[in-house]
C-alpha positions as CSV (number, residue, x, y, z in Angstrom):
1,M,-30.2,44.4,-0.3
2,C,-29.9,46.1,3.0
3,N,-33.0,45.8,5.6
4,Q,-32.9,48.8,7.7
5,P,-33.9,48.7,11.1
6,D,-37.7,50.0,11.6
7,F,-36.9,53.2,13.3
8,E,-40.2,54.9,14.0
9,Q,-41.8,51.4,14.9
10,M,-38.8,51.1,17.5
11,Y,-39.6,54.4,18.9
12,Y,-43.4,54.3,19.2
13,T,-42.3,50.7,21.2
14,L,-40.3,52.5,23.5
15,F,-42.3,55.8,23.6
16,R,-45.4,53.5,24.8
17,S,-42.8,51.4,27.3
18,V,-42.2,54.2,29.1
19,T,-45.6,55.8,29.6
20,H,-47.3,52.4,30.4
21,A,-43.9,52.4,33.4
22,T,-44.8,55.9,34.6
23,T,-48.2,55.2,34.5
24,L,-46.6,52.2,36.9
25,L,-44.4,54.5,38.9
26,E,-47.1,56.3,40.3
27,Q,-49.0,53.8,40.9
28,G,-46.0,52.4,43.5
29,N,-45.4,49.4,41.6
30,T,-41.5,50.1,40.8
31,V,-40.8,46.5,40.1
32,R,-42.9,45.9,37.4
33,A,-42.3,49.4,36.2
34,Y,-38.5,48.3,35.7
35,L,-39.6,45.3,33.7
36,A,-41.4,46.9,31.7
37,L,-38.8,48.9,30.7
38,V,-36.4,45.9,30.1
39,D,-39.0,44.6,28.2
40,A,-39.2,47.1,26.4
41,Q,-35.0,47.3,26.1
42,R,-35.0,43.7,24.6
43,T,-37.9,44.3,22.1
44,T,-36.5,47.1,20.6
45,E,-33.1,45.9,20.4
46,E,-34.4,42.7,19.0
47,M,-36.0,44.9,16.2
48,Y,-32.6,46.6,15.7
49,I,-30.6,42.9,15.0
50,A,-33.6,41.6,13.0
51,G,-33.3,44.9,10.5
52,D,-30.0,44.8,10.4
53,E,-29.5,41.0,9.5
54,D,-28.6,41.7,5.8
55,V,-25.9,44.3,6.2
């Protein structure tokens, strides 16, 4: 049986992180914004891989 990645959850994870990074940028925290986006990318990539393991 195929375990599909949860694209909706991945989308919400990225959306929240982009919103958070935007707030950080507005506050002048560019490094923290960058790190938040890198973390979000890593998290969603792991979510994708975990959902695609049985394929």
